[in-house]
MARMAR-624437 format. One line per 3 residues: their letters; for each residue y, z, x of N, C-alpha, C, CB. Coordinates in nm, 2 decimals. Each point is the difference from the previous one (the first is absolute). Glycine has a CB too. Layout:
BEGIN
A) Y:Z:X:Y:Z:X:Y:Z:X:Y:Z:X; ...
% end
This chain:
BEGIN
MRV) -0.12:0.00:0.09:0.12:0.00:-0.09:0.12:0.00:0.09:-0.12:0.12:-0.19; 0.20:-0.22:0.18:0.12:-0.02:0.08:0.13:0.03:-0.07:-0.12:-0.17:0.13; 0.11:0.19:-0.26:0.11:0.05:-0.09:-0.05:0.11:-0.08:0.11:-0.23:-0.01
VAS) -0.04:0.34:0.01:-0.04:0.12:-0.07:0.09:0.02:-0.12:-0.10:0.10:0.21; 0.04:-0.08:-0.33:0.07:0.04:-0.12:-0.03:0.15:-0.02:-0.01:-0.23:-0.11; 0.12:0.31:0.10:-0.02:0.14:-0.02:0.08:0.05:-0.11:-0.05:0.03:0.24
SVQ) 0.01:0.08:-0.30:0.08:0.06:-0.11:0.11:0.09:0.05:-0.21:-0.01:-0.15; 0.32:0.01:0.08:0.11:0.08:0.04:0.07:0.05:-0.13:0.03:-0.13:0.22; 0.02:0.26:-0.21:0.07:0.05:-0.12:0.14:-0.05:-0.01:-0.14:0.21:0.02
LQQ) 0.17:-0.28:-0.13:0.13:-0.06:-0.02:0.05:0.07:-0.13:-0.05:-0.22:0.11; 0.18:0.19:-0.14:0.06:0.06:-0.12:-0.07:-0.03:-0.13:0.22:-0.01:0.12; -0.27:-0.12:-0.13:-0.07:-0.04:-0.12:-0.14:0.05:-0.01:0.15:-0.20:0.00
GLG) -0.21:0.25:0.11:-0.14:0.04:0.00:-0.06:-0.04:0.13:-0.01:-0.02:-0.25; -0.12:0.03:0.26:-0.08:-0.03:0.12:0.00:-0.16:0.01:-0.14:0.21:-0.01; 0.21:-0.25:0.12:0.01:-0.15:0.02:-0.06:-0.05:0.13:0.21:0.02:-0.13
LDL) -0.16:-0.14:0.17:-0.07:-0.08:0.10:0.09:-0.01:0.12:-0.13:-0.12:-0.17; 0.08:0.14:0.29:0.06:-0.03:0.13:-0.09:-0.09:0.08:0.13:0.22:0.00; -0.07:-0.31:0.08:-0.08:-0.09:0.08:0.04:0.01:0.14:-0.02:-0.16:-0.19
SII) -0.08:0.16:0.28:0.02:0.00:0.14:-0.09:-0.11:0.07:0.05:0.25:-0.01; 0.01:-0.32:0.10:-0.07:-0.09:0.09:-0.04:0.07:0.12:0.13:-0.20:-0.09; -0.26:0.20:0.12:-0.05:0.08:0.11:-0.05:-0.09:0.12:-0.06:0.18:-0.16
DEN) 0.06:-0.31:0.14:-0.05:-0.09:0.10:0.10:-0.12:0.00:-0.25:0.07:-0.03; 0.29:-0.10:0.15:0.10:-0.11:0.02:-0.05:-0.13:-0.04:0.10:0.13:0.18; -0.23:-0.15:-0.19:-0.06:-0.12:-0.04:-0.03:-0.01:-0.15:-0.10:-0.02:0.22
ATV) 0.15:0.11:-0.30:-0.02:0.00:-0.15:0.05:-0.12:-0.06:0.02:0.25:0.00; -0.10:-0.30:-0.10:0.04:-0.12:-0.08:0.03:0.03:-0.14:-0.15:-0.13:0.15; 0.19:0.03:-0.22:0.02:0.01:-0.15:-0.13:0.04:-0.07:0.19:-0.17:0.01
EDL) -0.30:0.12:0.04:-0.13:0.04:-0.06:-0.03:0.15:0.02:-0.09:-0.23:0.05; 0.13:0.29:0.06:-0.01:0.15:0.02:0.09:0.07:-0.10:-0.05:-0.03:0.24; 0.17:-0.02:-0.27:0.08:0.06:-0.10:-0.07:-0.01:-0.14:0.21:-0.06:0.13
VLA) -0.27:-0.05:-0.16:-0.07:-0.02:-0.13:-0.11:0.10:-0.01:0.06:-0.24:0.00; -0.14:0.26:0.11:-0.11:0.10:-0.01:0.05:0.14:-0.02:-0.13:-0.15:0.15; 0.24:0.18:-0.08:0.06:0.14:-0.02:0.05:0.02:-0.14:0.07:0.00:0.24
MQA) -0.01:-0.10:-0.30:0.04:0.01:-0.14:-0.11:0.01:-0.10:0.20:-0.13:0.06; -0.31:0.06:-0.03:-0.12:0.01:-0.08:-0.06:0.15:0.00:-0.05:-0.25:0.04; 0.05:0.30:0.08:-0.05:0.14:0.01:0.10:0.10:-0.08:-0.10:-0.05:0.23
ASD) 0.23:0.02:-0.22:0.09:0.08:-0.08:-0.02:-0.01:-0.15:0.16:-0.02:0.19; -0.19:-0.10:-0.23:-0.03:-0.03:-0.14:-0.11:0.09:-0.05:0.08:-0.23:0.02; -0.18:0.25:0.06:-0.11:0.08:-0.04:0.02:0.15:0.03:-0.14:-0.19:0.05
DAN) 0.26:0.23:-0.01:0.02:0.14:0.03:0.04:0.07:-0.13:0.08:-0.05:0.23; -0.17:0.14:-0.28:0.02:0.07:-0.13:0.11:0.10:0.00:-0.24:-0.03:-0.04; 0.30:0.06:0.16:0.11:0.10:0.00:0.14:-0.06:-0.02:-0.15:0.13:0.16
LQK) 0.16:-0.26:-0.13:0.14:-0.05:-0.02:0.04:-0.01:-0.14:-0.04:-0.14:0.20; 0.17:0.16:-0.22:0.06:0.00:-0.14:0.02:-0.14:-0.04:0.11:0.23:0.04; -0.20:-0.28:-0.12:0.01:-0.14:-0.04:0.07:0.00:-0.14:-0.21:-0.07:0.13
ELR) 0.33:0.03:-0.13:0.09:0.02:-0.11:-0.03:-0.09:-0.12:0.17:0.07:0.16; -0.22:-0.19:-0.14:-0.03:-0.10:-0.10:-0.14:-0.02:-0.04:0.20:-0.11:0.07; -0.29:0.19:-0.01:-0.14:-0.02:-0.02:-0.04:0.02:-0.15:-0.04:0.07:0.24
CFP) -0.02:-0.18:-0.30:-0.03:0.01:-0.14:-0.14:-0.06:-0.03:0.25:0.00:-0.05; -0.34:-0.02:0.14:-0.13:-0.06:-0.03:-0.10:0.09:0.07:0.10:-0.24:-0.02; -0.21:0.28:-0.04:-0.02:-0.01:-0.15:0.08:0.08:-0.09:-0.22:-0.05:0.06
EKQ) 0.29:0.15:0.00:0.10:0.08:-0.08:0.11:0.05:0.10:-0.18:0.07:-0.17; 0.29:-0.05:0.12:0.11:0.04:0.09:-0.01:0.14:0.05:0.15:-0.15:-0.13; -0.16:0.16:0.26:-0.01:0.13:0.07:0.10:-0.01:0.12:-0.24:0.04:-0.08
PNG) 0.29:0.07:0.13:0.09:0.00:0.11:-0.07:-0.02:0.13:0.15:0.15:-0.13; -0.27:-0.13:0.14:-0.07:-0.01:0.13:-0.13:-0.08:-0.02:0.10:0.22:0.08; -0.17:-0.25:0.03:-0.13:-0.07:-0.01:0.00:-0.13:0.07:-0.04:0.12:-0.21
TCF) -0.08:-0.18:0.22:-0.02:-0.13:0.06:0.08:-0.11:-0.08:-0.23:0.08:0.09; 0.29:-0.17:-0.03:0.06:-0.12:-0.06:-0.11:-0.10:-0.04:0.22:0.04:0.13; -0.24:-0.06:-0.26:-0.10:-0.09:-0.05:0.06:-0.15:-0.02:-0.12:0.20:-0.10
GCT) 0.24:-0.22:0.14:0.06:-0.13:-0.03:0.03:0.00:-0.15:-0.12:-0.11:0.19; 0.20:0.21:-0.24:0.01:0.01:-0.15:0.09:-0.10:-0.06:-0.02:0.24:0.04; 0.09:-0.33:0.04:0.08:-0.11:-0.05:0.13:0.04:-0.06:-0.21:-0.12:-0.04
YCC) 0.24:0.25:0.03:0.13:0.03:-0.05:0.11:-0.05:0.08:-0.10:0.21:-0.09; 0.09:-0.21:0.22:0.10:-0.05:0.09:0.01:-0.16:-0.02:-0.04:0.19:0.17; -0.07:-0.25:-0.19:0.00:-0.15:-0.02:0.08:-0.04:-0.12:-0.23:-0.01:0.10
QRF) 0.24:0.10:-0.20:0.07:-0.03:-0.12:0.15:0.03:0.01:-0.21:0.04:-0.13; 0.24:0.05:0.22:0.14:0.04:0.02:0.07:-0.08:0.11:-0.07:0.23:-0.07; 0.00:-0.28:0.17:0.07:-0.06:0.11:-0.05:-0.14:0.02:0.03:0.22:0.11
GIY) 0.05:-0.31:-0.05:-0.04:-0.13:0.04:-0.10:0.01:0.11:0.21:-0.10:-0.07; -0.32:0.01:0.07:-0.10:0.00:0.11:0.04:-0.12:0.09:-0.18:0.10:-0.15; 0.25:-0.06:0.26:0.04:-0.10:0.10:-0.11:-0.03:0.10:0.24:0.07:-0.04
LSR) -0.23:-0.19:0.09:-0.11:-0.05:0.08:0.03:-0.04:0.14:-0.09:-0.09:-0.21; -0.01:0.10:0.30:0.01:-0.05:0.13:-0.08:-0.13:0.01:0.03:0.23:0.10; -0.02:-0.31:0.01:-0.07:-0.12:0.02:-0.15:0.03:0.01:0.19:-0.10:0.12
IDV) -0.23:0.21:-0.06:-0.14:0.04:0.01:-0.05:0.04:-0.14:0.03:0.08:0.24; 0.05:-0.03:-0.32:-0.04:0.03:-0.14:-0.03:-0.12:-0.07:0.14:0.20:0.00; -0.06:-0.31:0.01:-0.03:-0.12:-0.07:-0.13:-0.06:0.05:0.25:-0.05:-0.02
VRL) -0.28:0.05:0.15:-0.13:-0.05:0.04:-0.12:0.08:-0.06:0.11:-0.07:0.22; -0.10:0.20:-0.22:-0.10:0.08:-0.06:-0.02:-0.02:-0.15:0.04:0.17:0.18; 0.08:-0.17:-0.25:-0.01:-0.01:-0.15:-0.05:-0.14:-0.04:0.18:0.17:-0.02
AHA) -0.13:-0.27:0.09:-0.05:-0.14:-0.03:-0.15:-0.01:0.02:0.22:-0.09:0.07; -0.27:0.15:0.03:-0.14:0.00:0.03:-0.08:0.08:-0.11:0.04:-0.02:0.25; 0.02:0.14:-0.29:-0.06:0.08:-0.11:-0.01:-0.07:-0.13:0.08:0.20:0.12
EEV) 0.03:-0.28:-0.15:0.01:-0.08:-0.13:-0.07:-0.13:0.01:0.21:0.12:-0.05; -0.26:-0.16:0.17:-0.07:-0.13:0.02:0.10:-0.12:-0.03:-0.22:0.11:-0.05; 0.34:-0.10:0.10:0.10:-0.11:-0.01:0.05:-0.02:0.13:0.06:0.06:-0.24
TQE) 0.01:-0.17:0.26:0.07:-0.03:0.13:0.12:0.09:0.01:-0.09:-0.24:0.01; 0.14:0.26:0.11:0.13:0.07:0.02:0.11:-0.07:-0.07:-0.08:0.09:0.22; 0.08:-0.22:-0.22:0.11:-0.07:-0.07:0.00:0.02:-0.15:-0.01:-0.17:0.19
EFM) -0.12:0.17:-0.24:-0.01:0.02:-0.15:0.05:0.14:-0.03:-0.19:-0.16:-0.01; 0.15:0.26:0.09:0.04:0.14:-0.03:0.15:0.01:0.01:-0.21:0.08:0.10; 0.28:-0.14:0.00:0.14:0.01:0.01:0.07:-0.08:-0.12:-0.02:0.02:0.25
AYC) -0.04:-0.13:-0.29:0.07:-0.08:-0.11:-0.01:0.07:-0.13:-0.06:-0.20:0.13; -0.05:0.26:-0.16:-0.02:0.05:-0.14:0.00:0.15:-0.02:-0.13:-0.20:-0.03; 0.12:0.27:0.14:-0.02:0.15:-0.01:0.11:0.08:0.06:-0.24:-0.05:0.00
TSY) 0.34:-0.01:0.05:0.11:0.08:0.06:0.14:-0.05:-0.05:-0.14:0.03:0.20; 0.23:0.06:-0.19:0.14:-0.04:-0.03:0.09:0.06:0.10:-0.05:-0.01:-0.25; 0.18:-0.03:0.25:0.09:0.05:0.10:0.12:0.07:-0.06:-0.07:-0.19:0.14
EPW) 0.11:0.29:-0.08:0.12:0.07:-0.05:0.12:-0.09:0.02:-0.10:0.23:0.05; 0.17:-0.26:-0.16:0.11:-0.10:0.02:0.12:0.05:0.08:-0.07:-0.09:-0.22; 0.08:0.22:0.22:0.11:0.06:0.08:-0.04:0.05:0.14:0.10:0.07:-0.22
KLD) -0.23:-0.08:0.25:-0.05:0.04:0.13:-0.10:-0.11:0.05:0.03:0.25:-0.06; 0.01:-0.33:0.14:-0.08:-0.12:0.04:-0.12:0.05:0.09:0.20:-0.15:-0.01; -0.20:0.27:0.05:-0.11:0.05:0.09:-0.10:0.08:-0.08:0.16:0.00:0.19
RVR) -0.16:-0.01:-0.32:-0.10:0.07:-0.07:-0.09:-0.09:-0.09:0.16:0.19:0.00; -0.29:-0.18:0.02:-0.09:-0.08:-0.07:-0.10:0.10:-0.07:0.02:-0.21:0.16; -0.03:0.19:-0.29:-0.09:0.10:-0.07:-0.10:-0.07:-0.09:0.19:0.17:0.01
LAN) -0.28:-0.10:-0.06:-0.09:-0.05:-0.10:0.07:-0.04:-0.13:-0.19:0.14:0.09; 0.17:-0.25:-0.14:0.08:-0.06:-0.11:-0.01:0.08:-0.13:-0.02:-0.22:0.11; -0.10:0.26:-0.15:-0.02:0.06:-0.13:-0.10:0.12:0.02:0.05:-0.22:-0.12
PDL) 0.00:0.34:0.15:-0.10:0.11:0.02:-0.09:0.02:-0.11:0.17:0.10:0.14; -0.13:-0.13:-0.27:-0.09:0.02:-0.11:-0.12:-0.09:0.01:0.20:0.07:-0.14; -0.19:-0.19:0.19:-0.11:-0.09:0.01:-0.05:-0.02:0.13:0.10:-0.11:-0.19
YCL) -0.02:0.12:0.29:-0.04:-0.03:0.14:0.03:0.10:0.10:0.03:-0.24:-0.07; -0.05:0.36:0.04:0.01:0.10:0.11:-0.15:0.04:0.04:0.23:0.09:-0.09; -0.25:0.02:0.14:-0.13:0.04:0.05:-0.07:0.09:-0.11:0.07:-0.02:0.24
RED) 0.00:0.03:-0.35:-0.06:0.09:-0.11:-0.11:-0.07:-0.07:0.22:0.11:-0.02; -0.30:-0.03:-0.04:-0.11:-0.06:-0.08:-0.03:0.09:-0.12:-0.10:-0.10:0.20; 0.15:0.05:-0.32:-0.02:0.07:-0.13:0.06:0.14:0.01:-0.20:-0.13:-0.04
GQG) 0.31:0.16:0.12:0.06:0.13:0.00:-0.09:0.11:0.05:0.13:-0.08:-0.19; -0.23:0.04:0.26:-0.10:0.10:0.05:0.01:0.02:0.15:-0.15:-0.05:-0.18; 0.27:0.02:0.24:0.01:0.01:0.14:0.01:-0.13:0.07:-0.12:0.21:-0.01
CGK) 0.13:-0.21:0.14:0.02:-0.12:0.08:-0.13:-0.09:0.00:0.17:0.12:0.14; -0.15:-0.24:-0.19:-0.12:-0.08:-0.01:-0.04:-0.07:0.12:0.06:-0.04:-0.23; 0.03:0.03:0.33:-0.03:-0.07:0.13:0.05:0.09:0.11:0.01:-0.23:-0.10
YDA) -0.06:0.35:0.10:0.05:0.11:0.09:-0.01:-0.05:0.15:-0.07:0.18:-0.17; -0.04:-0.25:0.21:-0.02:-0.03:0.14:0.10:-0.11:0.04:-0.24:0.06:-0.02; 0.30:-0.13:-0.07:0.09:-0.11:0.03:0.15:0.03:-0.04:-0.19:-0.16:-0.03
RPL) 0.21:0.29:0.00:0.14:0.04:-0.05:0.10:-0.02:0.11:-0.10:0.17:-0.15; 0.23:-0.20:0.11:0.10:-0.03:0.09:0.04:0.11:0.09:0.09:-0.16:-0.16; -0.03:0.13:0.27:0.04:0.10:0.10:0.09:0.11:-0.06:-0.02:-0.17:0.18
VCR) 0.11:0.13:-0.27:0.10:0.09:-0.06:-0.08:0.11:-0.08:0.18:-0.18:-0.01; -0.30:0.14:-0.05:-0.08:0.09:-0.07:-0.07:0.09:0.10:-0.03:-0.16:-0.19; -0.02:0.11:0.30:-0.07:0.08:0.10:0.08:0.10:0.06:-0.14:-0.20:0.04
LYI) 0.27:0.18:-0.04:0.10:0.09:0.07:0.07:0.09:-0.10:0.02:-0.17:0.19; -0.07:0.17:-0.31:0.07:0.08:-0.11:-0.08:0.12:-0.04:0.12:-0.21:-0.08; -0.06:0.32:0.07:-0.06:0.12:-0.06:0.12:0.07:-0.08:-0.18:0.03:0.18
CCP) 0.15:0.01:-0.30:0.11:0.05:-0.08:0.02:0.15:0.02:-0.05:-0.17:-0.17; 0.07:0.20:0.30:0.03:0.14:0.04:0.12:0.00:0.08:-0.24:0.06:0.00; 0.30:0.06:0.02:0.12:0.01:0.09:-0.03:-0.04:0.14:0.09:0.18:-0.14
HTA) 0.01:-0.24:0.21:-0.02:-0.05:0.14:0.12:0.06:0.08:-0.12:-0.21:-0.07; 0.09:0.23:0.20:0.11:0.04:0.09:0.08:-0.13:0.02:-0.14:0.18:0.12; 0.26:-0.16:-0.07:0.09:-0.11:0.03:-0.06:-0.10:0.10:0.20:0.14:-0.05
EAK) -0.27:-0.09:0.15:-0.06:-0.09:0.10:-0.11:-0.08:-0.06:0.06:0.17:0.18; -0.14:-0.11:-0.26:-0.11:-0.07:-0.07:0.05:-0.11:-0.09:-0.14:0.21:0.01; 0.25:-0.18:-0.08:0.06:-0.10:-0.09:0.05:-0.12:0.08:0.06:0.18:-0.16
ALI) 0.01:-0.15:0.27:0.05:-0.10:0.09:-0.11:-0.09:0.06:0.20:0.15:0.05; -0.30:-0.09:-0.01:-0.12:-0.08:0.06:-0.05:-0.09:-0.10:-0.05:0.19:0.15; 0.01:-0.14:-0.27:-0.06:-0.08:-0.10:0.10:-0.11:-0.05:-0.14:0.19:-0.07
GEV) 0.26:-0.16:0.05:0.10:-0.09:-0.04:0.02:-0.12:0.10:0.11:0.19:-0.12; -0.11:-0.16:0.24:0.03:-0.10:0.10:-0.12:-0.10:0.01:0.15:0.16:0.13; -0.28:-0.10:-0.13:-0.12:-0.08:0.00:0.00:-0.10:-0.12:-0.12:0.18:0.13
NRL) 0.15:-0.12:-0.25:0.00:-0.09:-0.12:0.10:-0.10:0.01:-0.08:0.19:-0.13; 0.20:-0.16:0.18:0.11:-0.10:0.01:-0.04:-0.12:0.09:0.17:0.19:-0.04; -0.22:-0.16:0.15:-0.04:-0.10:0.09:-0.11:-0.09:-0.05:0.06:0.15:0.19
AEE) -0.16:-0.09:-0.26:-0.11:-0.07:-0.06:0.05:-0.10:-0.11:-0.15:0.20:0.05; 0.24:-0.15:-0.13:0.06:-0.09:-0.11:0.08:-0.11:0.06:0.00:0.20:-0.16; 0.08:-0.17:0.26:0.08:-0.10:0.07:-0.09:-0.11:0.06:0.18:0.18:0.05
DLV) -0.29:-0.14:0.01:-0.09:-0.10:0.06:-0.05:-0.10:-0.11:-0.06:0.17:0.18; 0.03:-0.12:-0.30:-0.05:-0.09:-0.10:0.11:-0.11:-0.03:-0.15:0.18:-0.10; 0.27:-0.14:0.09:0.11:-0.09:-0.03:0.02:-0.10:0.11:0.11:0.17:-0.14
NWR) -0.12:-0.12:0.26:0.01:-0.09:0.12:-0.12:-0.11:-0.01:0.11:0.19:0.14; -0.23:-0.14:-0.17:-0.11:-0.09:-0.01:0.01:-0.10:-0.10:-0.14:0.19:0.07; 0.19:-0.16:-0.19:0.01:-0.10:-0.11:0.11:-0.09:0.02:-0.09:0.16:-0.15
TGK) 0.19:-0.13:0.24:0.11:-0.09:0.03:-0.03:-0.07:0.14:0.16:0.14:-0.13; -0.27:-0.12:0.19:-0.04:-0.07:0.12:0.07:0.05:0.12:-0.04:-0.20:-0.14; 0.08:0.33:0.14:0.08:0.05:0.11:-0.09:0.10:0.08:0.21:-0.02:-0.13
MDE) -0.22:0.00:0.26:-0.07:0.10:0.08:0.11:0.09:0.07:-0.19:-0.16:0.04; 0.18:0.29:-0.07:0.10:0.09:0.05:-0.07:0.09:0.11:0.13:0.00:-0.22; -0.11:-0.03:0.34:-0.06:0.08:0.11:0.04:0.14:0.00:-0.02:-0.21:0.13
SNP) 0.13:0.25:-0.19:0.04:0.14:0.00:-0.07:0.08:-0.10:0.22:-0.08:0.08; -0.29:0.01:-0.17:-0.08:0.07:-0.11:-0.14:0.02:0.05:0.15:-0.09:-0.18; -0.20:0.22:0.20:-0.13:0.02:0.05:-0.11:-0.05:-0.09:0.09:0.20:0.12
FSG) -0.07:-0.23:-0.24:-0.10:-0.05:-0.09:-0.02:-0.15:0.01:0.06:0.18:-0.16; 0.04:-0.25:0.23:0.00:-0.14:0.00:-0.13:-0.05:0.08:0.25:0.00:-0.01; -0.32:-0.09:-0.06:-0.12:-0.06:0.06:-0.12:0.09:0.01:0.15:-0.13:0.13
KFT) -0.15:0.25:-0.18:-0.11:0.09:0.00:-0.08:-0.02:-0.13:0.13:0.17:0.14; -0.26:-0.14:-0.13:-0.09:-0.02:-0.11:-0.07:0.13:-0.05:-0.04:-0.22:0.09; 0.06:0.33:-0.01:-0.05:0.13:-0.05:0.10:0.11:0.05:-0.25:-0.08:0.02
YEQ) 0.24:0.19:-0.09:0.10:0.11:0.03:-0.04:0.07:0.14:0.04:0.03:-0.25; -0.16:-0.06:0.29:-0.04:0.06:0.13:0.07:-0.07:0.12:-0.22:0.05:-0.10; 0.27:-0.17:0.07:0.07:-0.08:0.11:0.15:0.04:0.01:-0.16:-0.18:-0.04
IPL) 0.20:0.27:-0.04:0.15:0.03:0.00:0.03:0.14:0.05:0.02:-0.16:-0.20; 0.03:0.17:0.32:0.03:0.14:0.06:0.11:0.06:-0.08:-0.07:-0.07:0.22; 0.06:0.20:-0.25:0.10:0.07:-0.08:0.13:0.01:0.09:-0.18:0.13:-0.12
RDC) 0.16:-0.12:0.25:0.12:0.01:0.08:0.10:-0.11:-0.02:-0.14:0.13:0.17; 0.08:-0.25:-0.19:0.08:-0.12:-0.01:0.07:-0.01:-0.14:-0.16:-0.12:0.15; 0.12:0.21:-0.24:0.06:0.00:-0.13:0.12:0.10:-0.01:-0.22:-0.06:-0.10
LSP) 0.24:0.14:0.20:0.09:0.11:-0.01:0.11:-0.01:0.10:-0.18:0.14:-0.09; 0.30:-0.09:0.06:0.10:0.01:0.10:-0.04:0.11:0.10:0.18:-0.07:-0.17; -0.12:0.06:0.29:-0.03:0.10:0.10:0.03:0.14:-0.05:0.05:-0.16:0.18
ELW) 0.05:0.18:-0.26:0.04:0.13:-0.05:-0.11:0.06:-0.09:0.24:-0.06:0.03; -0.28:-0.03:-0.13:-0.10:0.04:-0.09:-0.14:0.02:0.07:0.12:-0.12:-0.18; -0.15:0.04:0.27:-0.13:0.02:0.08:0.01:0.14:0.07:-0.03:-0.25:0.03
QLL) 0.14:0.28:0.03:0.01:0.13:0.07:-0.02:0.12:-0.10:0.15:-0.11:0.16; -0.11:0.10:-0.28:-0.01:0.10:-0.10:-0.15:0.02:-0.05:0.24:-0.04:-0.07; -0.31:-0.08:0.07:-0.13:0.00:-0.06:-0.12:0.01:0.10:0.10:-0.13:-0.18
FKP) -0.07:0.10:0.31:-0.10:0.00:0.10:-0.02:0.14:0.05:0.05:-0.24:0.07; -0.16:0.30:-0.11:-0.03:0.14:0.04:-0.15:0.01:0.05:0.16:0.08:-0.18; -0.18:-0.12:0.31:-0.13:0.00:0.05:-0.06:0.14:0.01:0.06:-0.20:0.13
EHR) 0.03:0.30:-0.13:-0.06:0.14:0.01:-0.07:0.04:-0.12:0.19:0.06:0.14; -0.17:-0.13:-0.26:-0.08:0.03:-0.12:-0.15:-0.03:0.01:0.21:-0.04:-0.13; -0.24:-0.04:0.23:-0.14:-0.04:0.02:-0.08:0.12:0.04:0.07:-0.22:0.08
FRP) -0.01:0.32:-0.03:-0.07:0.12:0.06:0.01:0.12:-0.10:0.05:-0.08:0.23; -0.01:0.05:-0.35:0.00:0.11:-0.10:-0.14:0.04:-0.03:0.22:-0.08:-0.10; -0.25:0.21:0.09:-0.13:0.05:-0.03:-0.03:-0.04:-0.15:0.02:0.19:0.17
VA) -0.14:-0.22:-0.19:-0.04:-0.03:-0.14:-0.02:0.13:-0.08:-0.12:-0.21:0.08; 0.19:0.21:-0.20:0.00:0.12:-0.08:-0.14:0.02:-0.06:0.24:-0.02:-0.05
% end
C-alpha cells in the first residue's frame, strides 16, 4: 500500500485523511486506498442509504450520489465503459455523453437515469467499470489535503478526455497517452506544495492497531 487512508476526527464526524507513503505511488494506489476507506465501517458516511440509510458502514454503491451529482468521465473511463457496454469508444462518446455548455473541460454521462452504472435502483450495476470520480468519492468528511488531492486528480483526468476528443496531446497532463491508472504517478498530478503536505513516508512505520 503506497497511499494510506486513515480516519480522523473532524467537526462533522469521523472523516478521511490521505497520506502518500511511497514516492512511486500512482493514481491506482489512490484508488485502492479509497476502496479500503469505503469499506471502513467507522467513517461517518453522510449520504449512505442502501440498503437503508445509516451514518456508518460499508459503502455498497447506494447510487444516492449518482442521482445528486454529475458523473464526469476520464478517457480511461470511456475505454472501460465502452468495453463493458460492448460498443466502440466513438459510439459511447456519441450517444452516451454530454458536455457542460459553460465548462468545456467537463464530459459527463448524458442520462444518468438510463445510462449510468445503476441497475434497477439496487446499487451500481457495473461496479468494476465505474468512473474514476466514483472510485475517489466517499460521502464522509475529508481533510483539506485529501480534498485537494482528489480534486486535482479528477480535474486532470477530465481535462485529458477533452484533449483526447479534440485531438490534442498535452504533455503537461500526466494522464495523456496512458491506458491504466497504474501508469500515472501521483507526484506528477500535484503541485510541489501539495505533494509536500501529503508525502508522509514516516506513516509507513506506524504500528498496526
